[in-house]
C-alpha positions in Angstrom: 7.3 -46.5 -5.1 7.4 -42.9 -5.7 10.0 -41.8 -8.4 11.6 -38.5 -9.3 9.6 -36.9 -12.3 11.1 -37.3 -15.6 9.6 -34.1 -17.2 12.0 -31.3 -16.0 10.9 -28.7 -13.2 11.4 -24.9 -13.2 10.9 -22.3 -10.6 8.9 -19.2 -11.4 7.5 -16.3 -9.9 4.4 -15.1 -10.4 3.3 -11.2 -10.0 -0.5 -11.3 -11.4 -0.4 -7.5 -10.9 -3.5 -5.3 -12.0 -1.9 -3.9 -14.9 0.9 -6.1 -15.5 1.7 -9.9 -15.3 5.0 -10.0 -14.2 6.9 -13.3 -14.1 10.6 -14.6 -13.2 11.6 -17.8 -14.7 15.0 -19.6 -13.4 16.2 -21.4 -16.4 19.6 -23.1 -16.6 21.0 -20.9 -13.4 19.6 -17.6 -15.2 16.5 -15.4 -14.5 14.5 -14.9 -17.6 12.1 -11.9 -17.1 9.2 -11.0 -18.8 6.4 -8.6 -18.3 2.7 -8.8 -20.4 -0.1 -6.3 -19.8 -2.6 -7.5 -17.5 -5.5 -7.6 -20.5 -7.8 -10.6 -21.3 -10.1 -10.6 -24.3 -12.0 -13.4 -25.6 -11.8 -13.8 -29.1 -11.3 -16.8 -32.4 -7.8 -17.1 -33.6 -9.1 -18.2 -37.0 -10.9 -14.9 -37.5 -8.2 -12.8 -36.2 -5.6 -14.8 -38.7 -8.4 -13.8 -41.5 -8.2 -10.2 -40.7 -4.9 -9.9 -41.1 -3.7 -10.1 -37.4 -0.4 -11.9 -37.2 -1.0 -13.8 -34.0 2.2 -15.2 -33.9 4.3 -12.1 -33.9 6.6 -11.4 -30.6 4.7 -10.2 -28.1 1.2 -11.4 -29.4 -0.2 -13.6 -27.0 -3.4 -16.4 -27.5 -3.9 -19.1 -25.0 -6.4 -21.9 -25.3 -7.0 -24.3 -22.5 -7.3 -27.7 -23.4 -11.2 -27.9 -21.4 -12.7 -24.4 -22.8 -14.2 -23.7 -26.1 -12.9 -20.0 -26.6 -9.0 -18.8 -26.6 -8.0 -15.5 -24.9 -5.9 -13.0 -26.5 -3.5 -11.7 -23.5 -1.5 -8.4 -23.4 -0.8 -6.0 -25.9 -2.9 -7.6 -28.4 -5.9 -8.0 -26.0 -5.8 -4.2 -26.0 -5.2 -3.5 -29.5 -8.1 -5.4 -30.4 -11.0 -4.4 -28.0 -12.0 -1.9 -25.5 -13.8 -4.1 -22.8 -10.7 -6.0 -21.7 -10.5 -8.3 -18.4 -8.5 -6.9 -15.9 -10.2 -8.1 -12.6 -9.4 -4.9 -11.1 -10.9 -4.5 -7.7 -12.0 -8.1 -7.1 -9.6 -9.6 -4.6 -10.7 -13.4 -6.1 -8.9 -12.3 -9.3 -5.7 -13.8 -7.7 -7.2 -17.1 -7.7 -8.9 -17.0 -11.0 -8.5 -18.4 -14.5 -7.2 -15.4 -15.5 -4.0 -15.7 -13.3 -3.8 -18.9 -14.3 -3.6 -18.3 -18.2 -1.6 -15.5 -17.7 1.2 -17.5 -15.7 1.2 -20.2 -18.7 1.6 -17.6 -21.2 4.7 -15.9 -19.4 6.5 -19.4 -18.4 5.1 -21.1 -21.8 6.7 -18.6 -24.1 10.0 -19.2 -22.4 9.6 -22.9 -22.1 10.1 -25.1 -25.2 9.4 -28.2 -23.3 6.1 -29.8 -24.6 6.0 -31.0 -20.9 7.3 -29.5 -18.0 6.6 -28.6 -14.3 6.5 -25.1 -12.6 7.1 -24.6 -8.8 5.6 -21.0 -7.9 5.8 -18.6 -5.4 3.6 -15.7 -5.3 2.5 -12.7 -3.9 -0.8 -10.8 -2.6 -1.4 -7.2 -1.4 -0.8 -6.2 1.7 -4.3 -5.6 2.8 -6.1 -8.5 1.1 -2.9 -10.9 2.7 -4.3 -9.5 6.3 -8.1 -9.4 5.4 -8.5 -12.7 3.8 -6.5 -15.3 4.6 -8.5 -18.3 3.1 -7.5 -16.5 -0.3 -4.1 -17.9 0.0 -5.3 -21.5 -0.2 -8.0 -20.4 -2.9 -4.9 -19.0 -4.6 -3.2 -22.7 -4.5 -6.5 -24.6 -5.7 -6.9 -22.1 -8.7 -3.3 -22.5 -10.0 -2.1 -26.3 -8.6 -2.8 -29.2 -11.0 -1.9 -30.4 -14.5 -3.0 -28.3 -17.3 -3.1 -28.6 -21.5 -3.0 -25.6 -23.0 -2.0 -24.3 -26.5 0.0 -21.0 -27.7 -0.2 -21.6 -31.4 -3.9 -21.9 -32.1 -4.2 -25.8 -31.6 -1.2 -27.0 -33.7 0.8 -27.9 -30.4 -0.9 -28.7 -27.4 1.4 -28.4 -24.3 0.9 -29.7 -20.7 2.1 -27.9 -17.2 2.0 -29.4 -14.0 1.9 -26.3 -11.7 2.8 -26.7 -7.8 2.8 -23.6 -5.8 5.2 -23.7 -2.8 3.6 -20.5 -1.1 2.1 -17.4 -1.1 3.6 -14.5 0.9 3.1 -10.8 0.8 4.1 -8.4 -1.9 6.9 -6.5 -0.5 8.4 -9.5 1.0 9.5 -10.6 -2.4 11.7 -7.3 -3.4 13.9 -7.8 0.0 14.5 -11.2 -0.6 15.7 -10.3 -3.8 17.9 -7.9 -2.6 19.5 -10.0 0.1 18.4 -7.9 2.5 20.8 -8.5 6.0 18.2 -8.7 8.5 18.3 -9.5 12.6 15.3 -9.8 15.2 15.3 -5.8 15.5 15.8 -4.6 11.8 12.9 -3.0 10.4 12.8 -3.0 6.2 10.6 -1.5 4.2 8.9 -1.2 0.8 6.9 1.1 -1.1 5.3 -1.0 -3.9 3.6 1.1 -6.5 2.0 -0.7 -9.3 -0.8 0.3 -11.9 -3.7 0.1 -9.7 -2.7 0.1 -6.1 0.3 1.3 -3.5 1.2 -1.2 -1.3 3.5 -0.7 1.7 5.2 -3.5 3.4 7.3 -3.3 6.8 9.1 -6.5 8.2 10.9 -6.5 11.6 13.5 -9.1 11.0 11.8 -11.8 8.7 8.1 -10.9 10.2 6.0 -8.9 8.8 4.7 -5.9 10.8 1.0 -5.7 9.9 0.7 -2.2 11.5 2.6 -0.8 8.8 1.7 -2.8 6.1 -1.3 -0.9 4.4 -2.6 -0.7 0.6 -4.6 1.7 -1.3 -5.7 2.2 -4.8 -3.5 4.4 -6.0 -1.3 3.9 -8.8 -0.3 4.5 -12.4 -3.7 4.3 -13.6 -4.6 6.8 -11.3 -2.6 9.3 -13.7 -3.6 7.6 -16.2 -7.3 8.2 -16.1 -6.5 12.2 -15.0 -4.6 12.1 -18.4 -7.4 10.8 -20.3 -10.2 13.1 -18.8 -8.0 15.9 -19.4 -7.3 14.9 -23.1 -11.5 14.6 -23.4 -11.8 17.7 -21.7 -9.9 19.4 -24.8 -10.8 17.3 -27.4 -14.2 16.2 -27.2 -15.8 13.6 -28.3 -12.3 12.5 -29.0 -11.2 10.3 -26.4 -7.9 8.3 -25.8 -8.1 4.7 -26.1 -6.7 2.1 -23.2 -3.6 1.5 -25.8 -2.8 5.1 -26.6 -3.3 5.9 -23.1 -1.1 3.4 -21.3 1.6 4.4 -24.6 1.8 7.9 -23.5 2.5 6.9 -19.9 5.1 4.5 -21.0 6.5 7.4 -23.2 6.5 10.0 -20.5 8.1 7.5 -18.3 11.1 6.8 -20.6 11.6 10.2 -22.0 11.8 9.4 -25.6 9.9 10.6 -28.4 10.0 7.3 -30.3 8.0 5.5 -27.2 5.0 8.3 -27.6 1.9 7.1 -30.0 0.7 9.0 -32.8 -2.4 10.6 -31.9 -4.7 12.1 -34.2 -8.0 14.5 -34.0 -10.1 15.3 -37.2 -7.0 14.4 -39.1 -4.8 16.7 -37.0 -1.9 15.5 -35.1 -1.7 16.2 -31.6 2.0 17.6 -30.7 3.9 15.3 -28.5 5.0 17.7 -26.4 1.0 18.6 -25.5 0.8 14.8 -24.6 4.0 14.7 -22.3 2.6 17.8 -20.4 -0.8 16.3 -20.2 1.1 13.1 -18.5 3.3 15.3 -16.5 0.4 17.5 -14.8 -1.5 13.7 -14.0 1.7 12.2 -12.3 2.1 15.5 -10.4 -1.3 15.0 -9.0 -1.2 11.6 -8.3 2.3 12.0 -6.9 0.9 14.1 -4.0 -1.6 11.9 -2.9 1.0 8.8 -2.7 3.1 10.8 -0.5 0.6 11.7 1.6 -0.9 8.3 1.8 2.9 7.0 2.8 3.3 9.7 5.2 0.1 9.2 6.9 0.6 5.2 7.0 3.8 5.2 8.8 3.1 8.4 11.0 2.7 6.3 14.3 6.2 4.8 13.2 7.6 8.3 13.4 7.6 8.6 10.0 10.0 6.2 7.1 13.2 7.8 8.8 13.0 4.7 11.0 13.4 1.9 8.5 16.5 0.7 7.3 16.4 -0.3 4.3 13.5 1.4 2.6 13.1 0.6 -1.4 10.6 1.7 -4.0 9.6 -1.0 -6.5 7.0 -1.7 -8.9 6.1 0.1 -12.3 5.0 3.2 -10.4 9.0 3.8 -9.5 9.2 5.5 -13.1 6.7 8.1 -12.2 6.6 8.8 -8.4 10.4 7.9 -7.4 11.3 11.7 -7.4 8.5 13.1 -5.1 8.9 10.3 -2.4 12.9 10.6 -2.6 12.1 14.4 -1.6 10.2 13.2 1.4 12.4 9.7 2.2 15.9 10.9 1.8 17.4 7.3 2.1 15.0 5.6 -0.3 16.6 3.7 -2.9 15.8 1.2 -5.7 16.8 -2.1 -6.7 18.5 -2.7 -10.4 15.2 -4.0 -11.7 11.8 -1.9 -9.8 9.5 -3.7 -12.2 10.5 -7.3 -11.3 11.8 -6.6 -7.7 8.9 -8.7 -6.3 8.7 -11.6 -9.0 12.5 -11.8 -8.5 12.3 -12.5 -5.0 9.6 -15.1 -5.6 11.3 -17.1 -8.3 14.5 -17.3 -5.5 12.5 -18.5 -2.8 10.7 -20.8 -5.2 13.8 -22.3 -6.2 15.3 -22.5 -2.8 11.7 -24.7 -1.9 12.1 -26.9 -5.0 15.8 -27.7 -4.2 14.5 -28.8 -0.8 11.6 -30.6 -2.1 13.3 -32.3 -4.6 16.1 -33.5 -1.5 13.7 -34.5 0.2 12.0 -36.8 -2.4 15.4 -37.9 -3.5 15.9 -39.1 0.6 12.6 -40.7 0.6 13.3 -42.7 -2.4 16.7 -44.1 -1.0 14.8 -44.8 2.1 12.1 -46.9 0.2 15.2 -48.7 -1.8 16.9 -49.2 1.1 13.7 -50.8 2.8 12.7 -52.6 -0.5 16.4 -54.1 -0.5 16.4 -55.1 3.3 12.6 -56.7 2.5 14.4 -58.5 -0.2 17.1 -59.6 1.8 14.7 -60.7 4.7 12.9 -62.6 1.9 16.2 -64.3 0.3 17.3 -65.3 3.7 13.7 -66.7 5.1 13.8 -68.9 2.0 17.1 -69.9 2.0 16.1 -70.9 5.5 13.3 -73.0 4.8 15.3 -74.6 1.8 18.0 -75.8 4.3 15.3 -77.0 6.7 13.4 -78.9 4.3 16.5 -80.1 2.9 17.5 -81.3 6.6 14.2 -82.7 7.1 14.2 -85.0 3.9 17.9 -85.9 5.2 16.5 -87.0 8.7 13.7 -88.8 7.3 16.2 -90.8 5.0 18.0 -91.8 7.7 15.7 -92.9 9.7 14.2 -95.1 7.1 
C-alpha cells in the first residue's frame, strides 16, 4: 500500500531565464526568493581551491551530480572564472536541459538543509516557444522529473532531491497568479515580461491565454548590454569589457548607486563612473525604443494596450525600460517584486497543486486502509464461520455415534 512520503516536500517556482535563474521556494509558509545569473562553467573544485578561490563563500555555487565526473560553477563564480560560459541562449531545448535541472537544484538546495527532500515544481515557457513547440512541455517534465543525487560542497555531503513537475505554464501567467488578478470570462489581462534575452507578451481572457497577442522577441537587457560593450570597445580598443564587468555596469546603472559600479581601468587609468553610466544610459535608450515599438506593433490589432486591464511590466527589464513603456501605456503598473513575479506565481500554483496532491493521496491511503480492514473483517468472519461449522459437524458426528 502506498504511503505518504516521509521526506519533506516543498513547493517551488522555477524561472530558468536566459540571464537569471529565478527561484521561489515556499518553506514554513514563507516565500524564499533567490536569483542567480544563468551561467555555467565546467570546473575542477580542487583546482579552484588550490588557486585560492573560496568556493564555499556566499553566492559561490559549485554543483556536481552523482552520475557526472565534472563539477559546474554556477552564477557569479562562473562569470568571474571564464569567458565562454554556458547560457543556452537561443536554444529552445535549454528549458529541458540538464543545466535547467542543475540551476533548480542549486537554488533550492542552497536554501533547504535537508539531506533528502522533494520539490513539487511549476515552471514556465516564453509565449512563442509555448505555442510553437507543444511537445517541449513534456520534454521539460522528463528533464526535471526524477530522483537526483548531487553535492554542493565538493563531495563532502551527497544529497538527494526528488523532483516532480506539476505543470508548465506560459510565462506571464505566473505574474497574474502572484498578483491575484481578479478575472471573469471577459476580463483581458496583460503582462510585458522583459528579461535578459527576450521580451515576452502575455494576454489572457478570463483565465485562458489569447495566442494572437502572446508574442516574444529576442530583445532585452542583454541587447543594451551588447551596445554598451560595443561603445566601450570602440573608444578603448583593444580593451574590451568582460561579461562580468558589463553586467556590473548595467546593474550599477539600474540601481543608480556608485558602489554598484565596477572598477574598470585601461592601461592603468580608471574609467570614470559617469562615463560608464552615460554609455549604459545611451544603450538603454536605444533598446527602449525598440521594445516600445515591438509592444505597440504586437498589440496594434487589439487597439493597443489601452484595451487590457491590468497591464503589468515584470522581469529584470523593469528597472531599465519601465519609464519608456509607461510613457506609452499610461495605466502600466508593476508588482512589488518585478524580478520574481513569475516565479512567485509558479510557487503559489505549485503549493496549491501539492496540497491537492497530498489530499488525494491521503484519501487514497484511507480508502486502501478501509478496504484492508474490511477484507480482514471478512476473512475473520469467514474463519469464525468455518470454525463454527467445523465444531457443529464434529458435535453432530459425536451425537450420531
